Every structure is written in C-alpha cells, then in structure tokens.
mmCIF file of the N, C-alpha and C atoms, coordinates in Angstrom:
data_MODEL
# 
_entry.id   MODEL 
# 
loop_
_atom_site.group_PDB 
_atom_site.id 
_atom_site.type_symbol 
_atom_site.label_atom_id 
_atom_site.label_alt_id 
_atom_site.label_comp_id 
_atom_site.label_asym_id 
_atom_site.label_entity_id 
_atom_site.label_seq_id 
_atom_site.pdbx_PDB_ins_code 
_atom_site.Cartn_x 
_atom_site.Cartn_y 
_atom_site.Cartn_z 
_atom_site.occupancy 
_atom_site.B_iso_or_equiv 
_atom_site.pdbx_formal_charge 
_atom_site.auth_seq_id 
_atom_site.auth_comp_id 
_atom_site.auth_asym_id 
_atom_site.auth_atom_id 
_atom_site.pdbx_PDB_model_num 
ATOM 1   N N  . UNK A 1 1  ? 1.417   -19.417 25.425  1.00 0.00 ? 1  UNK A N  1 
ATOM 2   C CA . UNK A 1 1  ? 2.898   -19.070 25.315  1.00 0.00 ? 1  UNK A CA 1 
ATOM 3   C C  . UNK A 1 1  ? 2.668   -17.613 24.467  1.00 0.00 ? 1  UNK A C  1 
ATOM 4   N N  . UNK A 1 2  ? 1.908   -17.491 23.593  1.00 0.00 ? 2  UNK A N  1 
ATOM 5   C CA . UNK A 1 2  ? 1.736   -16.145 22.946  1.00 0.00 ? 2  UNK A CA 1 
ATOM 6   C C  . UNK A 1 2  ? 1.195   -15.149 23.936  1.00 0.00 ? 2  UNK A C  1 
ATOM 7   N N  . UNK A 1 3  ? 0.350   -15.420 24.962  1.00 0.00 ? 3  UNK A N  1 
ATOM 8   C CA . UNK A 1 3  ? -0.264  -14.561 25.975  1.00 0.00 ? 3  UNK A CA 1 
ATOM 9   C C  . UNK A 1 3  ? 0.932   -14.053 26.778  1.00 0.00 ? 3  UNK A C  1 
ATOM 10  N N  . UNK A 1 4  ? 1.716   -14.942 27.044  1.00 0.00 ? 4  UNK A N  1 
ATOM 11  C CA . UNK A 1 4  ? 2.849   -14.631 27.924  1.00 0.00 ? 4  UNK A CA 1 
ATOM 12  C C  . UNK A 1 4  ? 3.731   -13.416 27.160  1.00 0.00 ? 4  UNK A C  1 
ATOM 13  N N  . UNK A 1 5  ? 4.203   -13.819 25.841  1.00 0.00 ? 5  UNK A N  1 
ATOM 14  C CA . UNK A 1 5  ? 4.887   -12.858 25.000  1.00 0.00 ? 5  UNK A CA 1 
ATOM 15  C C  . UNK A 1 5  ? 4.211   -11.771 24.684  1.00 0.00 ? 5  UNK A C  1 
ATOM 16  N N  . UNK A 1 6  ? 3.023   -11.594 24.502  1.00 0.00 ? 6  UNK A N  1 
ATOM 17  C CA . UNK A 1 6  ? 2.334   -10.354 24.450  1.00 0.00 ? 6  UNK A CA 1 
ATOM 18  C C  . UNK A 1 6  ? 2.364   -9.634  25.725  1.00 0.00 ? 6  UNK A C  1 
ATOM 19  N N  . UNK A 1 7  ? 2.087   -10.131 26.851  1.00 0.00 ? 7  UNK A N  1 
ATOM 20  C CA . UNK A 1 7  ? 2.032   -9.358  28.283  1.00 0.00 ? 7  UNK A CA 1 
ATOM 21  C C  . UNK A 1 7  ? 3.279   -8.966  28.301  1.00 0.00 ? 7  UNK A C  1 
ATOM 22  N N  . UNK A 1 8  ? 4.474   -9.735  28.039  1.00 0.00 ? 8  UNK A N  1 
ATOM 23  C CA . UNK A 1 8  ? 5.857   -9.061  28.437  1.00 0.00 ? 8  UNK A CA 1 
ATOM 24  C C  . UNK A 1 8  ? 5.972   -7.825  27.518  1.00 0.00 ? 8  UNK A C  1 
ATOM 25  N N  . UNK A 1 9  ? 5.801   -7.944  26.195  1.00 0.00 ? 9  UNK A N  1 
ATOM 26  C CA . UNK A 1 9  ? 5.940   -6.837  25.153  1.00 0.00 ? 9  UNK A CA 1 
ATOM 27  C C  . UNK A 1 9  ? 5.049   -5.568  25.669  1.00 0.00 ? 9  UNK A C  1 
ATOM 28  N N  . UNK A 1 10 ? 3.914   -5.821  26.310  1.00 0.00 ? 10 UNK A N  1 
ATOM 29  C CA . UNK A 1 10 ? 3.074   -4.735  26.732  1.00 0.00 ? 10 UNK A CA 1 
ATOM 30  C C  . UNK A 1 10 ? 3.313   -4.062  28.244  1.00 0.00 ? 10 UNK A C  1 
ATOM 31  N N  . UNK A 1 11 ? 4.325   -4.827  28.998  1.00 0.00 ? 11 UNK A N  1 
ATOM 32  C CA . UNK A 1 11 ? 4.799   -4.741  30.224  1.00 0.00 ? 11 UNK A CA 1 
ATOM 33  C C  . UNK A 1 11 ? 3.493   -5.087  31.341  1.00 0.00 ? 11 UNK A C  1 
ATOM 34  N N  . UNK A 1 12 ? 2.937   -6.119  31.045  1.00 0.00 ? 12 UNK A N  1 
ATOM 35  C CA . UNK A 1 12 ? 2.000   -6.515  31.898  1.00 0.00 ? 12 UNK A CA 1 
ATOM 36  C C  . UNK A 1 12 ? 2.080   -7.949  32.200  1.00 0.00 ? 12 UNK A C  1 
ATOM 37  N N  . UNK A 1 13 ? 1.463   -8.363  33.425  1.00 0.00 ? 13 UNK A N  1 
ATOM 38  C CA . UNK A 1 13 ? 1.392   -9.906  33.808  1.00 0.00 ? 13 UNK A CA 1 
ATOM 39  C C  . UNK A 1 13 ? 0.436   -10.559 32.894  1.00 0.00 ? 13 UNK A C  1 
ATOM 40  N N  . UNK A 1 14 ? 0.714   -11.882 32.683  1.00 0.00 ? 14 UNK A N  1 
ATOM 41  C CA . UNK A 1 14 ? -0.397  -12.685 31.801  1.00 0.00 ? 14 UNK A CA 1 
ATOM 42  C C  . UNK A 1 14 ? -1.833  -12.333 32.126  1.00 0.00 ? 14 UNK A C  1 
ATOM 43  N N  . UNK A 1 15 ? -1.937  -12.271 33.564  1.00 0.00 ? 15 UNK A N  1 
ATOM 44  C CA . UNK A 1 15 ? -3.439  -11.933 33.934  1.00 0.00 ? 15 UNK A CA 1 
ATOM 45  C C  . UNK A 1 15 ? -3.990  -10.638 33.434  1.00 0.00 ? 15 UNK A C  1 
ATOM 46  N N  . UNK A 1 16 ? -3.020  -9.614  33.559  1.00 0.00 ? 16 UNK A N  1 
ATOM 47  C CA . UNK A 1 16 ? -3.425  -8.278  33.198  1.00 0.00 ? 16 UNK A CA 1 
ATOM 48  C C  . UNK A 1 16 ? -3.654  -8.318  31.867  1.00 0.00 ? 16 UNK A C  1 
ATOM 49  N N  . UNK A 1 17 ? -2.966  -9.058  31.066  1.00 0.00 ? 17 UNK A N  1 
ATOM 50  C CA . UNK A 1 17 ? -2.976  -8.937  29.392  1.00 0.00 ? 17 UNK A CA 1 
ATOM 51  C C  . UNK A 1 17 ? -4.149  -9.737  29.204  1.00 0.00 ? 17 UNK A C  1 
ATOM 52  N N  . UNK A 1 18 ? -4.503  -10.589 29.777  1.00 0.00 ? 18 UNK A N  1 
ATOM 53  C CA . UNK A 1 18 ? -5.859  -11.385 29.583  1.00 0.00 ? 18 UNK A CA 1 
ATOM 54  C C  . UNK A 1 18 ? -6.971  -10.315 29.626  1.00 0.00 ? 18 UNK A C  1 
ATOM 55  N N  . UNK A 1 19 ? -6.776  -9.727  30.882  1.00 0.00 ? 19 UNK A N  1 
ATOM 56  C CA . UNK A 1 19 ? -8.034  -8.732  31.151  1.00 0.00 ? 19 UNK A CA 1 
ATOM 57  C C  . UNK A 1 19 ? -8.086  -7.715  30.110  1.00 0.00 ? 19 UNK A C  1 
ATOM 58  N N  . UNK A 1 20 ? -6.933  -7.211  29.619  1.00 0.00 ? 20 UNK A N  1 
ATOM 59  C CA . UNK A 1 20 ? -6.840  -6.075  28.579  1.00 0.00 ? 20 UNK A CA 1 
ATOM 60  C C  . UNK A 1 20 ? -7.317  -6.685  27.148  1.00 0.00 ? 20 UNK A C  1 
ATOM 61  N N  . UNK A 1 21 ? -7.165  -8.010  26.802  1.00 0.00 ? 21 UNK A N  1 
ATOM 62  C CA . UNK A 1 21 ? -7.662  -8.266  25.686  1.00 0.00 ? 21 UNK A CA 1 
ATOM 63  C C  . UNK A 1 21 ? -9.139  -8.418  25.934  1.00 0.00 ? 21 UNK A C  1 
ATOM 64  N N  . UNK A 1 22 ? -9.858  -9.086  26.863  1.00 0.00 ? 22 UNK A N  1 
ATOM 65  C CA . UNK A 1 22 ? -11.096 -9.106  27.238  1.00 0.00 ? 22 UNK A CA 1 
ATOM 66  C C  . UNK A 1 22 ? -11.865 -7.744  27.056  1.00 0.00 ? 22 UNK A C  1 
ATOM 67  N N  . UNK A 1 23 ? -11.125 -6.813  27.700  1.00 0.00 ? 23 UNK A N  1 
ATOM 68  C CA . UNK A 1 23 ? -11.850 -5.442  27.698  1.00 0.00 ? 23 UNK A CA 1 
ATOM 69  C C  . UNK A 1 23 ? -11.805 -4.795  26.190  1.00 0.00 ? 23 UNK A C  1 
ATOM 70  N N  . UNK A 1 24 ? -10.944 -5.030  25.526  1.00 0.00 ? 24 UNK A N  1 
ATOM 71  C CA . UNK A 1 24 ? -10.738 -4.482  24.240  1.00 0.00 ? 24 UNK A CA 1 
ATOM 72  C C  . UNK A 1 24 ? -11.880 -5.370  23.514  1.00 0.00 ? 24 UNK A C  1 
ATOM 73  N N  . UNK A 1 25 ? -11.892 -6.590  23.526  1.00 0.00 ? 25 UNK A N  1 
ATOM 74  C CA . UNK A 1 25 ? -13.035 -7.418  22.789  1.00 0.00 ? 25 UNK A CA 1 
ATOM 75  C C  . UNK A 1 25 ? -14.373 -7.149  23.079  1.00 0.00 ? 25 UNK A C  1 
ATOM 76  N N  . UNK A 1 26 ? -14.614 -6.546  24.389  1.00 0.00 ? 26 UNK A N  1 
ATOM 77  C CA . UNK A 1 26 ? -16.150 -6.378  24.936  1.00 0.00 ? 26 UNK A CA 1 
ATOM 78  C C  . UNK A 1 26 ? -16.402 -5.059  24.883  1.00 0.00 ? 26 UNK A C  1 
ATOM 79  N N  . UNK A 1 27 ? -15.624 -4.130  24.544  1.00 0.00 ? 27 UNK A N  1 
ATOM 80  C CA . UNK A 1 27 ? -15.862 -2.601  24.466  1.00 0.00 ? 27 UNK A CA 1 
ATOM 81  C C  . UNK A 1 27 ? -16.779 -2.523  23.301  1.00 0.00 ? 27 UNK A C  1 
ATOM 82  N N  . UNK A 1 28 ? -17.822 -1.525  23.373  1.00 0.00 ? 28 UNK A N  1 
ATOM 83  C CA . UNK A 1 28 ? -18.902 -1.488  22.557  1.00 0.00 ? 28 UNK A CA 1 
ATOM 84  C C  . UNK A 1 28 ? -18.453 -1.138  20.934  1.00 0.00 ? 28 UNK A C  1 
ATOM 85  N N  . UNK A 1 29 ? -18.920 -1.950  20.221  1.00 0.00 ? 29 UNK A N  1 
ATOM 86  C CA . UNK A 1 29 ? -18.363 -1.799  18.827  1.00 0.00 ? 29 UNK A CA 1 
ATOM 87  C C  . UNK A 1 29 ? -18.694 -0.359  18.087  1.00 0.00 ? 29 UNK A C  1 
ATOM 88  N N  . UNK A 1 30 ? -17.561 -0.025  17.324  1.00 0.00 ? 30 UNK A N  1 
ATOM 89  C CA . UNK A 1 30 ? -18.011 1.283   16.524  1.00 0.00 ? 30 UNK A CA 1 
ATOM 90  C C  . UNK A 1 30 ? -17.472 2.529   17.114  1.00 0.00 ? 30 UNK A C  1 
ATOM 91  N N  . UNK A 1 31 ? -17.171 2.422   18.589  1.00 0.00 ? 31 UNK A N  1 
ATOM 92  C CA . UNK A 1 31 ? -16.759 3.762   19.099  1.00 0.00 ? 31 UNK A CA 1 
ATOM 93  C C  . UNK A 1 31 ? -15.627 4.393   18.430  1.00 0.00 ? 31 UNK A C  1 
ATOM 94  N N  . UNK A 1 32 ? -14.417 3.755   18.186  1.00 0.00 ? 32 UNK A N  1 
ATOM 95  C CA . UNK A 1 32 ? -13.442 4.105   17.455  1.00 0.00 ? 32 UNK A CA 1 
ATOM 96  C C  . UNK A 1 32 ? -13.813 4.465   16.074  1.00 0.00 ? 32 UNK A C  1 
ATOM 97  N N  . UNK A 1 33 ? -14.489 3.595   15.503  1.00 0.00 ? 33 UNK A N  1 
ATOM 98  C CA . UNK A 1 33 ? -15.013 4.082   14.074  1.00 0.00 ? 33 UNK A CA 1 
ATOM 99  C C  . UNK A 1 33 ? -15.659 5.270   13.867  1.00 0.00 ? 33 UNK A C  1 
ATOM 100 N N  . UNK A 1 34 ? -16.615 5.683   14.743  1.00 0.00 ? 34 UNK A N  1 
ATOM 101 C CA . UNK A 1 34 ? -17.255 6.909   14.602  1.00 0.00 ? 34 UNK A CA 1 
ATOM 102 C C  . UNK A 1 34 ? -16.370 7.896   15.020  1.00 0.00 ? 34 UNK A C  1 
ATOM 103 N N  . UNK A 1 35 ? -15.404 7.818   15.822  1.00 0.00 ? 35 UNK A N  1 
ATOM 104 C CA . UNK A 1 35 ? -14.437 9.007   16.081  1.00 0.00 ? 35 UNK A CA 1 
ATOM 105 C C  . UNK A 1 35 ? -13.755 9.172   14.922  1.00 0.00 ? 35 UNK A C  1 
ATOM 106 N N  . UNK A 1 36 ? -13.323 8.209   13.937  1.00 0.00 ? 36 UNK A N  1 
ATOM 107 C CA . UNK A 1 36 ? -12.518 8.250   12.634  1.00 0.00 ? 36 UNK A CA 1 
ATOM 108 C C  . UNK A 1 36 ? -13.413 8.904   11.657  1.00 0.00 ? 36 UNK A C  1 
ATOM 109 N N  . UNK A 1 37 ? -14.840 8.380   11.557  1.00 0.00 ? 37 UNK A N  1 
ATOM 110 C CA . UNK A 1 37 ? -15.752 9.168   10.731  1.00 0.00 ? 37 UNK A CA 1 
ATOM 111 C C  . UNK A 1 37 ? -15.759 10.471  10.963  1.00 0.00 ? 37 UNK A C  1 
ATOM 112 N N  . UNK A 1 38 ? -16.042 10.916  12.373  1.00 0.00 ? 38 UNK A N  1 
ATOM 113 C CA . UNK A 1 38 ? -16.158 12.273  12.641  1.00 0.00 ? 38 UNK A CA 1 
ATOM 114 C C  . UNK A 1 38 ? -14.925 12.993  12.103  1.00 0.00 ? 38 UNK A C  1 
ATOM 115 N N  . UNK A 1 39 ? -13.702 12.530  12.181  1.00 0.00 ? 39 UNK A N  1 
ATOM 116 C CA . UNK A 1 39 ? -12.523 12.976  11.889  1.00 0.00 ? 39 UNK A CA 1 
ATOM 117 C C  . UNK A 1 39 ? -12.496 13.367  10.430  1.00 0.00 ? 39 UNK A C  1 
ATOM 118 N N  . UNK A 1 40 ? -12.911 12.351  9.849   1.00 0.00 ? 40 UNK A N  1 
ATOM 119 C CA . UNK A 1 40 ? -12.753 12.519  8.303   1.00 0.00 ? 40 UNK A CA 1 
ATOM 120 C C  . UNK A 1 40 ? -13.789 13.533  7.739   1.00 0.00 ? 40 UNK A C  1 
ATOM 121 N N  . UNK A 1 41 ? -14.842 13.342  8.386   1.00 0.00 ? 41 UNK A N  1 
ATOM 122 C CA . UNK A 1 41 ? -15.926 14.453  7.895   1.00 0.00 ? 41 UNK A CA 1 
ATOM 123 C C  . UNK A 1 41 ? -15.603 15.957  8.139   1.00 0.00 ? 41 UNK A C  1 
ATOM 124 N N  . UNK A 1 42 ? -14.951 16.286  9.388   1.00 0.00 ? 42 UNK A N  1 
ATOM 125 C CA . UNK A 1 42 ? -14.343 17.445  9.628   1.00 0.00 ? 42 UNK A CA 1 
ATOM 126 C C  . UNK A 1 42 ? -13.165 18.023  8.670   1.00 0.00 ? 42 UNK A C  1 
ATOM 127 N N  . UNK A 1 43 ? -12.401 16.866  8.450   1.00 0.00 ? 43 UNK A N  1 
ATOM 128 C CA . UNK A 1 43 ? -11.172 17.240  7.432   1.00 0.00 ? 43 UNK A CA 1 
ATOM 129 C C  . UNK A 1 43 ? -11.726 17.660  6.054   1.00 0.00 ? 43 UNK A C  1 
ATOM 130 N N  . UNK A 1 44 ? -12.834 16.829  5.499   1.00 0.00 ? 44 UNK A N  1 
ATOM 131 C CA . UNK A 1 44 ? -13.269 17.072  4.348   1.00 0.00 ? 44 UNK A CA 1 
ATOM 132 C C  . UNK A 1 44 ? -14.024 18.434  4.300   1.00 0.00 ? 44 UNK A C  1 
ATOM 133 N N  . UNK A 1 45 ? -14.775 18.795  5.514   1.00 0.00 ? 45 UNK A N  1 
ATOM 134 C CA . UNK A 1 45 ? -15.455 20.226  5.673   1.00 0.00 ? 45 UNK A CA 1 
ATOM 135 C C  . UNK A 1 45 ? -14.779 21.163  5.501   1.00 0.00 ? 45 UNK A C  1 
ATOM 136 N N  . UNK A 1 46 ? -13.299 20.939  6.129   1.00 0.00 ? 46 UNK A N  1 
ATOM 137 C CA . UNK A 1 46 ? -12.452 22.109  6.132   1.00 0.00 ? 46 UNK A CA 1 
ATOM 138 C C  . UNK A 1 46 ? -11.698 22.276  4.839   1.00 0.00 ? 46 UNK A C  1 
ATOM 139 N N  . UNK A 1 47 ? -11.861 21.341  4.154   1.00 0.00 ? 47 UNK A N  1 
ATOM 140 C CA . UNK A 1 47 ? -11.138 21.409  2.683   1.00 0.00 ? 47 UNK A CA 1 
ATOM 141 C C  . UNK A 1 47 ? -11.865 22.201  1.678   1.00 0.00 ? 47 UNK A C  1 
ATOM 142 N N  . UNK A 1 48 ? -13.260 22.441  2.388   1.00 0.00 ? 48 UNK A N  1 
ATOM 143 C CA . UNK A 1 48 ? -14.222 22.991  1.233   1.00 0.00 ? 48 UNK A CA 1 
ATOM 144 C C  . UNK A 1 48 ? -14.864 22.340  0.150   1.00 0.00 ? 48 UNK A C  1 
ATOM 145 N N  . UNK A 1 49 ? -14.525 20.890  0.152   1.00 0.00 ? 49 UNK A N  1 
ATOM 146 C CA . UNK A 1 49 ? -15.137 20.132  -0.786  1.00 0.00 ? 49 UNK A CA 1 
ATOM 147 C C  . UNK A 1 49 ? -16.555 19.621  -0.397  1.00 0.00 ? 49 UNK A C  1 
ATOM 148 N N  . UNK A 1 50 ? -17.517 19.736  -1.250  1.00 0.00 ? 50 UNK A N  1 
ATOM 149 C CA . UNK A 1 50 ? -18.609 19.461  -1.037  1.00 0.00 ? 50 UNK A CA 1 
ATOM 150 C C  . UNK A 1 50 ? -19.195 18.311  -1.829  1.00 0.00 ? 50 UNK A C  1 
ATOM 151 N N  . UNK A 1 51 ? -20.208 17.286  -1.201  1.00 0.00 ? 51 UNK A N  1 
ATOM 152 C CA . UNK A 1 51 ? -20.658 16.298  -1.890  1.00 0.00 ? 51 UNK A CA 1 
ATOM 153 C C  . UNK A 1 51 ? -22.122 16.257  -2.032  1.00 0.00 ? 51 UNK A C  1 
ATOM 154 N N  . UNK A 1 52 ? -22.688 15.949  -3.219  1.00 0.00 ? 52 UNK A N  1 
ATOM 155 C CA . UNK A 1 52 ? -24.130 15.953  -3.324  1.00 0.00 ? 52 UNK A CA 1 
ATOM 156 C C  . UNK A 1 52 ? -24.906 14.843  -2.509  1.00 0.00 ? 52 UNK A C  1 
ATOM 157 N N  . UNK A 1 53 ? -26.111 14.955  -2.360  1.00 0.00 ? 53 UNK A N  1 
ATOM 158 C CA . UNK A 1 53 ? -26.934 14.176  -1.532  1.00 0.00 ? 53 UNK A CA 1 
ATOM 159 C C  . UNK A 1 53 ? -27.147 12.771  -2.446  1.00 0.00 ? 53 UNK A C  1 
ATOM 160 N N  . UNK A 1 54 ? -26.810 11.510  -2.032  1.00 0.00 ? 54 UNK A N  1 
ATOM 161 C CA . UNK A 1 54 ? -27.165 10.735  -2.836  1.00 0.00 ? 54 UNK A CA 1 
ATOM 162 C C  . UNK A 1 54 ? -28.468 9.870   -2.922  1.00 0.00 ? 54 UNK A C  1 
ATOM 163 N N  . UNK A 1 55 ? -29.393 10.530  -2.209  1.00 0.00 ? 55 UNK A N  1 
ATOM 164 C CA . UNK A 1 55 ? -30.683 9.919   -1.963  1.00 0.00 ? 55 UNK A CA 1 
ATOM 165 C C  . UNK A 1 55 ? -31.306 9.943   -3.217  1.00 0.00 ? 55 UNK A C  1 
ATOM 166 N N  . UNK A 1 56 ? -31.332 10.937  -4.127  1.00 0.00 ? 56 UNK A N  1 
ATOM 167 C CA . UNK A 1 56 ? -32.175 10.740  -5.371  1.00 0.00 ? 56 UNK A CA 1 
ATOM 168 C C  . UNK A 1 56 ? -31.364 9.730   -6.439  1.00 0.00 ? 56 UNK A C  1 
ATOM 169 N N  . UNK A 1 57 ? -30.220 9.494   -6.331  1.00 0.00 ? 57 UNK A N  1 
ATOM 170 C CA . UNK A 1 57 ? -29.617 8.780   -7.003  1.00 0.00 ? 57 UNK A CA 1 
ATOM 171 C C  . UNK A 1 57 ? -29.978 6.943   -6.614  1.00 0.00 ? 57 UNK A C  1 
ATOM 172 N N  . UNK A 1 58 ? -30.001 6.916   -5.319  1.00 0.00 ? 58 UNK A N  1 
ATOM 173 C CA . UNK A 1 58 ? -30.522 5.651   -4.678  1.00 0.00 ? 58 UNK A CA 1 
ATOM 174 C C  . UNK A 1 58 ? -32.002 5.401   -5.026  1.00 0.00 ? 58 UNK A C  1 
ATOM 175 N N  . UNK A 1 59 ? -32.808 6.349   -4.855  1.00 0.00 ? 59 UNK A N  1 
ATOM 176 C CA . UNK A 1 59 ? -34.152 6.231   -5.151  1.00 0.00 ? 59 UNK A CA 1 
ATOM 177 C C  . UNK A 1 59 ? -34.377 5.906   -6.646  1.00 0.00 ? 59 UNK A C  1 
ATOM 178 N N  . UNK A 1 60 ? -33.393 6.663   -7.624  1.00 0.00 ? 60 UNK A N  1 
ATOM 179 C CA . UNK A 1 60 ? -33.772 6.192   -9.186  1.00 0.00 ? 60 UNK A CA 1 
ATOM 180 C C  . UNK A 1 60 ? -33.128 4.793   -9.361  1.00 0.00 ? 60 UNK A C  1 
ATOM 181 N N  . UNK A 1 61 ? -32.189 4.438   -8.650  1.00 0.00 ? 61 UNK A N  1 
ATOM 182 C CA . UNK A 1 61 ? -31.600 3.289   -9.005  1.00 0.00 ? 61 UNK A CA 1 
ATOM 183 C C  . UNK A 1 61 ? -32.626 2.121   -8.587  1.00 0.00 ? 61 UNK A C  1 
ATOM 184 N N  . UNK A 1 62 ? -33.301 2.268   -7.208  1.00 0.00 ? 62 UNK A N  1 
ATOM 185 C CA . UNK A 1 62 ? -33.928 1.229   -6.717  1.00 0.00 ? 62 UNK A CA 1 
ATOM 186 C C  . UNK A 1 62 ? -35.319 1.079   -7.595  1.00 0.00 ? 62 UNK A C  1 
ATOM 187 N N  . UNK A 1 63 ? -35.792 2.429   -7.980  1.00 0.00 ? 63 UNK A N  1 
ATOM 188 C CA . UNK A 1 63 ? -36.951 2.327   -8.734  1.00 0.00 ? 63 UNK A CA 1 
ATOM 189 C C  . UNK A 1 63 ? -36.888 1.894   -10.316 1.00 0.00 ? 63 UNK A C  1 
ATOM 190 N N  . UNK A 1 64 ? -36.001 1.633   -10.718 1.00 0.00 ? 64 UNK A N  1 
ATOM 191 C CA . UNK A 1 64 ? -35.576 1.315   -12.046 1.00 0.00 ? 64 UNK A CA 1 
ATOM 192 C C  . UNK A 1 64 ? -35.344 -0.226  -12.209 1.00 0.00 ? 64 UNK A C  1 
ATOM 193 N N  . UNK A 1 65 ? -35.360 -0.893  -11.163 1.00 0.00 ? 65 UNK A N  1 
ATOM 194 C CA . UNK A 1 65 ? -35.011 -2.385  -10.901 1.00 0.00 ? 65 UNK A CA 1 
ATOM 195 C C  . UNK A 1 65 ? -36.355 -3.105  -10.950 1.00 0.00 ? 65 UNK A C  1 
# 
C-alpha cells in the first residue's frame, strides 16, 4: 500500500516507483556527499576562513598513547 501511495505522490506507476527506489538504493554511495563536501569547502574558502593542518595534532595524540 505504501508503494502505491508513494507512486501516486510522485506521479508514477507503482512499477515506475519501484524502479526509482531501486535506482536510488543502488547508485554509487557518496556521490551526493562529495558534492556537498565540495560546496562547503568552496563556501569556506570564499569566506576567507583558514584551517590549520590537523596532521601534527593527530600524530601527537597517537604518539602519546
């Protein structure tokens, strides 16, 4: 029943909705996440804010354990 309701909401047949659900589930993971990361990185760069390299902090923390 939920599939038919969702299909109607999206203007598709139940079969087309089923295919859309499968396509979304099977698309490569992270594609949208990397686009969002790039967007945020660009936004921060445009703001002029800088961030230090955390490598030294991580090494220090690791070495003191």
